[in-house]
N, C-alpha and C positions, 0 to 999 in steps of 0.2 A: 412176424409182425414188425412193423416199423418201430425203431427204438423210441421214437417220440411218443407213440401211443401205447407203449407197453404198460403193464399194470403198476409199475413203480411211479409213473407219471399220472395215470388216470385209471381208475377201476370202475367197473360197471356197478350200478346201484345194488345194494344188498339190504336185506331186512335188518332192522335194528330194534332191540327191545331193552328196556331199562326199568328197573323196579322203582327208581326215583320218580315220585309223583310229578315232579316238575318237568320231566322229559318224556312222560308216558305218551304225550300227543305225537311225538316223532317216531315214525315207523320205518323210515328208510334212511340210508347213509351212503355218501359217495366220498371215496378217497381220491385226492387229486394233488398235482404239484402246482403251487402258486408261483408263477414266473415273476411276478412283481416283488413278492416277499422273498423268493428264493428258497422256499421250503415246502415240504409235503404237509397237507392239511386234510381235515375231514369236515364235511358239511352235512347237516341233518335236515330231513324233509318230512312233512306230515303225510304226503301222498306219493304213490309210486310214479304218477304222471309228473309231478314237480321234480322228482329226483332224476327221471330220464330226460326231461327238458334241460336241466342243468348239465347233465352228462353230455348231451349232444352239443351244447354250446362249447363246453370245454374241449371236447374231442376235436371240433372244428378249429378252435384256436390253437391247440397243440399241433394239429396236422399242418396248419399254415406256418407255424414256427418251424416245424420240421422241414417243410419245403424250402423255407428261407435258408435254413442251416445247410441243407443239401446243395444249395446253389452257391455257397461260398467258394471263392476261388482259392487256388493253392497259396497265393500270396497272403490272402486274408487269414487263412488257417495258420500260416506261419506267424503272422502278426499276433493272432490270438494266443498262440503257444508262447511266443516271446513275452507277451504282456503278463501271462500267468507266471512265467519264470521270474520276471522282475518283481512281481508282487510276493512271491513265495517267502523271501527272507523276512518280510514284514508281517507274515501270517494274516494277510488281507485277502478276503475272497474277491475274485475277479468282478463279480456282479456288484458287490458292495463298493468296490473302487470306482466303477463306472457311475454308480448312483451319487457317490460323494463328489466326483468330478462335475457331474451335470448340475448338482445343487450349487456347488461353488461358483460355476460359470454363471448361473442364473443370478446369484447374489452380486456378482461383480460386473454385470452387464452395463450398469450405469457409470462405471468408473473406467478410467483410461489405464487399465492394467490387466495382466493375465493372472491365472491362479498361481503360477510360479513367482510372478512379480510380487503378489500379495504376501506369499510365504517369505520371500527374501526380505521384504519390508518389515514384516513382523519379527523376523530373526534379528535384523539390524536394529530395530527399535528396542528390543529386549536387551541386546548386547550393549547398546549405547547407554541404557539406563545405569549400567554398572559404573561407567567412567564419566558420563556427561551429567547434565543437570537441566532443570526446566528453563524455559526462555525467560520467564519472569525473574527467576533467581539470578540468572546470568546477566541480564540487563541491569538489575539492581547493583550487582557487584561491579560491573563495568563503569556505571555512572559514579559510584563511590571512588573508583580508582582514578578518575580524571578530575574529580571535584577540586583538587588543590593545584591542578596543572593548567586549567583553562579558565577563561573569564566566566562570570555568572551568566552572561548572555549566551555564550556558546554552550554552556552546560544545559541551559533551559532549551535551547534549540535541539540539542542531541536527545534530550529527554522527550520532547514533544514528538520528534520523528520516530524514535524507537517505541513510543507508546502506540503509535499507529501500526507499527510492525508487530507488536505483541497482540493487539486487537485482532489483526488478520490471522495470525498463526495460533492464537489461544495461549494464555499464560502457562498452561501445564505442558505445552509441547516440548519434547526433548530436543535440545539445540542440535545434537548430532544427527537428527533425522530430517532436518530441513534441507531440501535439495535446491540446486541452482535453478531448476525449471520453475519451482514454486516462487523463489525470490524474483525471478524475471517476470512471472505472471503478476505478482504483487506490484512491482514497479510500473509495468505497462498499464495497470488498471487504476493507478492513483488518480484521485479526483481532487479538485480544488475544495478548500474548506471555506465555509461562509457562516456568518453569524445569523441565527434564526431565533425567534422567540418561542419558548416552549409553553406548555399549558399553565405553568406557574408564573408566567410573565418574565422569566429569566432568559437572558440571551446566552445561547450555547453555540459552540462550533460544530457544524455538521457538514458531511460531504455533499457537494453539489453534483450536478450531472456533467459538469465541465471538466475535461481532463487537464491535468497540470502541464506546465510547460516542460520542454526537454531539459532546461536548466534546473528546474525543480527536481526532476527525476534524478539528475546528476547529483544534486545535493543529498537526496535521500540515499542514493547508492553509496556515497562517501560515508554517510553516517553508519550504514549497515556494515560497510567494509571495515571501519574502525572497530566496530563491535566484534565482528568475526575474527579480527586480528587478535583481539584480547582473548577470545574463546580458544583460539589456536595456541596462544602462549600459555594458557592455563589448563590445557588438556581436555577441554570440553568438546573439541572436534579434532579429527585427524587431519594432518596436513594435506593428504591427497583428497580429502573430502570437503575442503573449504568451499562452500557453495558460491561465494562472491567472486572467487577467482575464475569461475566459469561463466559469469554474467558479463556481457560486453559493456564497455564504458559508453557513456552518451557523449557524442560529439556535438557541442553547441556551436551553431553557425554564428559567427560574430560579424556584424556589418561595420564598415569603416565609418559610416555616418550614423551617429546615435540620434535617437528621437528626442526632441526637446519640446517644452511648452512655449506657446506663443505668448506675446505680451498680454493679450486679452485673457487667455486662459489662466496665466499666473495671477493677474489682477482679480479675476473672478474668484478663484479659490481662496485668496487671502480675504477678500471682502465678505465672503459667506462664512468665514470662520469666526468664531466668537472671541471677543477680546477677553483677556485674562484666562486663556485656555492653552493647554499644551499643544493642541492641534494647530493653533495659529503660530505658536513659537516654532513648532516642527516645520511648518511650511515656510516660514520666513527664513529660518536658518538654512534650510535645504536649498531654497531658490536663490538666495542672494549671497550666502557664504559658501555654498557648494559642498557642505559636509556630507559624508556618507551617512546613510540611514543608521547604520550600526554605531557610528561615532556620535550622532545626536542622541541615541538611546543611552549612551554611556556618559553624556555630558551633564555637568551640574551647573546651576545658576551662578555659583561662585566663580566659575571659569569664564563667565561672560562679563567682561569689564567694560561697561558702557562709557565710563569717563574717559578711558584710554582708547575706546573704539577697537577693542581686540577680543578675540576668543582664544584662550590658552588651551591647547590640546596636548596634554601630557602623553608620554609613551604608552601608558595603559589604556588610552582612549583610541589612538590612531591604529589603522590597519597595519601600517608598516612598523609599528612600535618605535617610531621616531617622533620626538616632540616637534610641534610646529605652531606658529602663531598665525591666525587668520584675521585679516582686517575686517572690521564691520563698516559697511557702506552707510552713507547718510540715511538712505531710505530704510535699511535694515534696522538701524538704531530707532527710527520712528515706530516701526512695527513692534520691536521688542519693548518699547516704552508702554505699549498698550497692555503688556503683560507684567507691569512693574510689581503688582501685588504678588504674583508667583515668585518673582525674583527675590522679593523681600523675605518670603518664607524660606527660600533656599532649597537645597536638595536637588534631586534629579530633575532635569527639564521635562522629561517624559514621565507621566504618572502611571498609576496602575491601570490595568485593563485597556491600555492605549489601543491595541490592535482592534479590539472589538468596537470601541467607541469611534475610532477613525473610520472603520469600514461602514459603520452605520451613518456617519456624517457624509462619507463619499457617496453612498447610495442615495441618501436624502437630497443631495445637491447635484446629482447627475454628473459627478466628476469622473472623467476617464483617467484612471491611474496608469502612468507610464513607469515601468520598472527602471529605477535609477534616473528617471526623467528630471528630477529637481537638480541633482548633481550635474548632469549633462548640460542643463540649462544654465546653471550658475557659471560653469566653465566657459561655455560658448559665448555668452553675453559679456562676461568679464574680459575675455581675450579680444572680442570685437571692440569693446569700449576703450581699453587701455593700450591695446596693440603691443603688449609686452609679454612674450611667451614665458620668460623666466619668472616674472612676477606672478602670472596666473598659475604656472606649474607649482610654485611655492605655496600659493593660496590653496590649491587643490591637494597637494601632497603626492604628486607623481612627477615623472620626468618630462622634460621639454619635448623629447622625441614623441612620447605618447600623446602629449597635448597637441602637437602639430599634426599628428597623424589623424586624430579624431575630431578636433575642434576648429581647426584653421579655416577661416572664411565660411563658417557655417551660418552666421547671421551677419546682417549689415550693421555698420556703426550706428546708423540712425535708429534702428530697432533696439540696439543696445542702450542708447541714451533713453529711449522710452521705457525700457525694462527697469533701469535703475532710477526712474522717476515714479515708479509705482509706489504710492503712499497711502496711508489709512484715510478713510472717508472720501475716497475718490469713487466715482461711478465705475461699475465694472466695464462698461463700454456701451455703444449704441445698440449692440446686439442683445437680444433677449437672453436671460440667464439660462433658460432651458435649451437654447440652441448653441450655446457657447462652444461645446465640445463636438458638435455635429459638423462644424465647418471643415475640419480636416478630412472627413469622409464624404462630404457632399459632392 
């Protein structure tokens, strides 16, 4: 008799009797080997016909299994024997191992990993917990460590960027388990933030559908790089496993010709800004004094001396940490005089929640924002008006070589005269306000 159909795997129906009233209705029984469960079982039947029908079905199934087994090649048999040998030290049944593997593969099918990869990740994650810490804890300690060494502005920037990092990876994520591939995916998927109104009528920052610029990705990468350097120093990650070291840097293409605002655009922005507002002060100082955005955010009204027509920028305000004096043009003095109430109050020129308020103002007035456009405009028109590279370089706080490389002959002297004649209460132009920023793309 074939081994597959021998009585150990399947026996013919036999009569069955039981004194238990519960089982008296069952008169026949069949012993069989359950190939799915991997064990021998017994099944009870009320009639002889039912028992034999089951027997015939099982006999056919086991015979087919036997035929399949008999058709195994020599190599397949060797592999089966090798598989059983490998499992023997772990006291794992061969069929059980196959079932476990099949179930694991099914669970992992939606993830970009193998069973072995999942096990290695689990092992690494558990080992990392012993020496590493959670992302939320590590970021908190990192920000505390730099609080006394950087400006408040830089501290806030780092905090905001790393908060997005935490949100993506989850606060409880163990730092040592974060991979370079994951960081790269996060950076590539970054979206611009915009202010939206929630159900409570409050304005909150939310991700838009528009991807951030390459320059912004570079800034976020630098923030994360500083954080991981701190983690490496404090033993939260291993040197060979620093994920940021395996993420390529972003090369930002710089053009020799910066984009600037036209006279009409500058006039329009100022005229649609509200008097006695930090938005108007921000625009006027940026457009006519050429200060960097970060410098304006650190500037106080006490450092704007209208009587002497100067802005004093101490070392703690400037990017280069070198003190400089910026002259206030006649038209800038007029624009700042419309904010005299704010100056009398003192304090920082830029108030709270400025970014949210400025973004709302920009959208409401269809203003196209040019990154560093105000500073580039201030430098270009100043150089064209006065023709003195050294003076303009001193005003801007950079070298003459940089000035000539980027701003020389960018605008005509006649346009520069018009630019510094932009004053309060002038019409924006003969062009309708809604179309003012469409000219450059028309």
